[in-house]
C-alpha positions as CSV (number, residue, x, y, z in Angstrom):
1,M,171.3,68.7,154.0
2,A,171.1,70.5,157.3
3,P,171.4,67.3,159.4
4,R,174.5,66.3,157.4
5,R,176.1,69.7,158.1
6,F,175.2,69.3,161.8
7,E,176.9,65.9,161.8
8,T,180.1,67.2,160.3
9,K,180.5,70.0,162.8
10,P,182.3,67.8,165.4
11,V,184.6,66.4,162.7
12,I,185.6,69.9,161.4
13,F,186.0,71.1,165.0
14,C,188.3,68.2,165.8
15,L,190.3,68.8,162.6
16,K,190.5,72.5,163.4
17,T,191.8,71.8,166.9
18,L,194.4,69.3,165.6
19,V,195.6,71.7,162.8
20,L,195.9,74.6,165.4
21,L,197.8,72.3,167.8
22,Y,200.1,71.2,165.0
23,S,200.6,74.8,163.7
24,F,201.7,75.8,167.2
25,I,204.2,73.0,167.5
26,F,205.4,73.9,164.0
27,W,205.8,77.5,165.0
28,V,207.8,76.5,168.1
29,S,210.1,74.4,165.8
30,G,210.7,77.5,163.8
31,V,211.7,79.4,166.9
32,V,214.1,76.6,167.8
33,L,215.7,76.7,164.3
34,L,216.0,80.4,164.4
35,S,217.7,80.2,167.8
36,V,220.1,77.5,166.6
37,G,220.9,79.5,163.5
38,L,221.8,82.6,165.6
39,W,223.7,80.6,168.1
40,W,225.6,78.9,165.3
41,K,226.5,82.2,163.7
42,F,227.6,84.1,166.8
43,M,228.9,81.2,169.1
44,L,230.1,78.5,166.7
45,G,231.4,80.8,163.9
46,P,235.1,80.5,164.8
47,Y,234.9,76.7,165.0
48,M,233.4,76.5,161.6
49,L,236.8,77.6,160.2
50,L,238.1,74.1,161.3
51,I,235.4,72.3,159.4
52,S,235.5,74.1,156.1
53,S,238.0,76.5,154.5
54,A,235.2,78.6,153.1
55,P,232.6,80.4,155.2
56,S,229.6,78.2,156.0
57,N,226.0,79.1,154.9
58,A,224.5,76.7,157.3
59,P,223.6,79.3,160.0
60,Y,222.0,81.6,157.4
61,I,220.0,78.6,156.1
62,L,218.8,77.7,159.6
63,T,218.0,81.3,160.4
64,G,216.1,81.8,157.2
65,T,214.2,78.5,157.5
66,G,213.3,79.3,161.1
67,L,211.9,82.7,160.1
68,A,209.9,81.1,157.3
69,I,208.5,78.4,159.6
70,I,207.5,81.1,162.2
71,V,205.7,83.1,159.5
72,F,203.9,80.1,158.0
73,G,203.1,78.6,161.4
74,L,201.2,81.8,162.2
75,F,199.7,81.7,158.7
76,G,198.5,78.1,159.4
77,C,196.8,79.2,162.6
78,F,195.2,82.1,160.7
79,A,194.1,79.9,157.8
80,T,192.5,77.4,160.2
81,C,190.6,80.0,162.2
82,R,189.4,81.7,159.0
83,G,188.5,78.4,157.4
84,R,189.6,79.3,153.9
85,P,190.3,76.2,151.8
86,W,192.8,78.0,149.5
87,M,194.8,79.2,152.6
88,L,194.9,75.7,154.0
89,R,196.1,74.3,150.6
90,V,198.9,76.9,150.5
91,Y,199.8,75.9,154.1
92,A,199.9,72.2,153.0
93,V,202.1,73.0,150.0
94,F,204.6,74.8,152.3
95,L,204.6,71.9,154.6
96,S,205.4,69.5,151.7
97,A,208.2,71.8,150.6
98,V,209.7,71.8,154.2
99,F,209.3,68.0,154.3
100,M,211.3,67.6,151.0
101,T,214.0,70.0,152.1
102,E,214.5,68.3,155.5
103,L,214.4,64.9,153.9
104,I,217.1,65.8,151.3
105,A,219.2,67.5,154.0
106,G,219.0,64.4,156.2
107,I,219.9,62.0,153.5
108,S,222.7,64.1,152.2
109,G,224.2,64.4,155.7
110,F,224.0,60.7,156.3
111,V,225.4,59.7,152.8
112,F,228.2,62.3,152.8
113,R,229.3,62.0,156.5
114,H,232.6,60.4,155.4
115,E,233.3,63.3,153.1
116,I,232.5,65.7,156.0
117,K,235.0,63.8,158.2
118,G,237.6,63.9,155.4
119,T,237.1,67.7,155.0
120,F,237.5,68.2,158.8
121,L,240.7,66.2,158.8
122,T,242.2,68.2,156.0
123,T,241.1,71.6,157.4
124,Y,242.0,70.8,161.0
125,S,245.5,69.5,160.0
126,E,246.2,72.7,158.1
127,A,245.1,74.8,161.1
128,V,247.5,72.8,163.3
129,M,250.4,73.1,160.9
130,T,249.9,76.9,160.4
131,Y,249.0,77.6,164.0
132,D,250.4,80.9,165.4
133,G,248.3,81.4,168.5
134,R,246.7,84.6,167.3
135,D,244.5,84.3,164.2
136,D,240.9,83.1,164.3
137,R,241.7,79.5,163.2
138,S,244.4,79.2,165.9
139,L,242.0,80.5,168.6
140,A,239.4,77.9,167.4
141,V,242.0,75.1,167.7
142,D,242.7,76.3,171.3
143,G,239.0,76.3,172.0
144,V,238.6,72.7,170.7
145,Q,241.6,71.4,172.6
146,R,240.4,73.0,175.9
147,R,236.8,71.9,175.6
148,L,237.4,68.4,174.4
149,Q,240.6,67.9,176.4
150,C,242.5,66.6,173.4
151,C,245.7,67.6,171.7
152,G,246.7,67.7,168.0
153,V,245.1,65.9,165.1
154,Y,245.8,62.3,165.9
155,N,247.8,63.0,169.2
156,Y,250.1,65.5,170.7
157,T,253.0,64.6,168.3
158,S,251.1,66.4,165.5
159,W,252.5,69.6,166.9
160,F,256.1,68.5,166.6
161,S,256.0,69.2,162.8
162,S,254.0,72.5,163.1
163,V,255.6,75.9,162.4
164,Y,254.7,76.9,165.9
165,F,256.6,74.2,167.8
166,P,260.2,75.6,167.4
167,V,259.0,78.9,168.8
168,G,256.4,78.0,171.4
169,G,256.3,74.2,171.6
170,V,253.0,72.5,172.1
171,P,250.2,75.0,172.7
172,S,249.2,75.5,176.4
173,S,245.6,74.6,175.4
174,C,246.8,70.9,175.4
175,C,247.9,71.0,179.0
176,I,246.3,68.7,181.5
177,S,247.1,71.2,184.3
178,Y,248.0,74.8,183.5
179,S,249.7,75.3,186.8
180,D,252.1,72.4,186.0
181,C,252.8,73.2,182.4
182,S,255.6,75.6,181.7
183,S,256.7,76.9,178.3
184,A,260.0,75.1,178.7
185,D,258.2,71.8,179.3
186,L,256.0,72.3,176.2
187,K,259.1,72.8,174.0
188,N,260.6,69.6,175.2
189,T,259.2,66.6,173.4
190,T,259.9,64.2,176.3
191,L,258.5,66.4,179.1
192,A,255.5,67.6,177.0
193,A,254.4,64.0,176.6
194,R,253.7,63.9,180.4
195,K,252.1,67.3,180.6
196,V,249.5,67.3,177.8
197,H,246.5,65.3,176.8
198,K,247.3,62.2,174.8
199,Q,244.2,61.7,172.7
200,G,243.9,63.5,169.3
201,C,241.0,65.9,168.6
202,Y,240.1,64.3,165.2
203,E,239.4,60.9,166.9
204,L,237.1,62.5,169.5
205,V,235.1,64.5,166.9
206,T,234.7,61.6,164.5
207,S,233.8,59.2,167.3
208,F,231.1,61.6,168.4
209,I,229.7,61.8,164.9
210,E,229.6,58.1,164.4
211,S,228.2,57.2,167.8
212,N,225.4,59.8,167.4
213,M,224.7,59.5,163.7
214,G,221.7,57.2,164.4
215,I,220.2,59.6,166.9
216,I,220.8,62.6,164.6
217,A,219.3,60.8,161.6
218,G,216.3,59.5,163.6
219,V,215.5,63.0,164.9
220,T,215.9,64.6,161.5
221,F,213.7,62.1,159.7
222,G,211.2,62.2,162.5
223,I,210.8,65.9,162.3
224,A,210.7,65.7,158.5
225,F,207.9,63.1,158.4
226,S,205.9,65.1,161.0
227,Q,205.3,67.6,158.2
228,L,203.2,64.9,156.5
229,I,200.9,64.8,159.5
230,G,200.3,68.6,159.3
231,M,199.9,68.4,155.5
232,S,197.3,65.6,155.8
233,L,195.4,67.5,158.5
234,A,195.4,70.7,156.5
235,C,194.2,68.9,153.3
236,C,191.5,67.0,155.1
237,L,190.2,70.2,156.8
238,S,190.2,72.0,153.4
239,R,188.2,69.1,151.7
240,F,185.7,68.9,154.5
241,I,185.0,72.7,154.3
242,N,184.7,72.5,150.5
243,A,182.5,69.4,150.5
244,N,180.1,70.7,153.1
245,Q,180.3,74.5,152.3
246,Y,180.9,75.1,156.0
247,E,181.6,78.6,157.1
248,M,183.9,78.6,160.2
249,V,183.6,81.4,162.6
């Protein structure tokens, strides 16, 4: 029995090293998710008003998931160092739960991408029509138009039917050059056409989603299936320890 235990020591050592390495990477992914969740909440919060009429729970989900992964990543390291089979099995169960959650989220996002685009079109159109230049949704519209260098929903003419146009014309956030874009020009439909960006914001956003959907889906599913590797390693290590009654230091 002793020679067999001696032979399994290198195997268990290799498995332990791989689980520790995976747990560290898993922990780092939790830190990234937590950072993205906080960034989404505090930096992208206003722009979420243009995607959904109701407050989004996505930043809270990302933050909570990131915290859970950080905790269980440390737990995985502790379980590996202690060599307790039941701890490793708990770690494997958590990894399987994360895998299922990420897989469902990725499939849902891919399947319902057209519904997401439709919701964005409706919400963004409403924000343009009710724009007043002062509330949070109006400021978010200005931010999108400045960053993406676009104007209106489909093009700058979307502003002609807004409640803001008779008072302020096309918003200055549409201007190609602020130094050559007076309020009088923006109230004139003919002059405004030469002063503002021609491309609509909806087209830019949806084009970005479509062109990057493959990359987003690939990364999402790649991260999800990486949980299977960690789960398999944790289960193998647990079985080796049980089968050989090996006490890890």
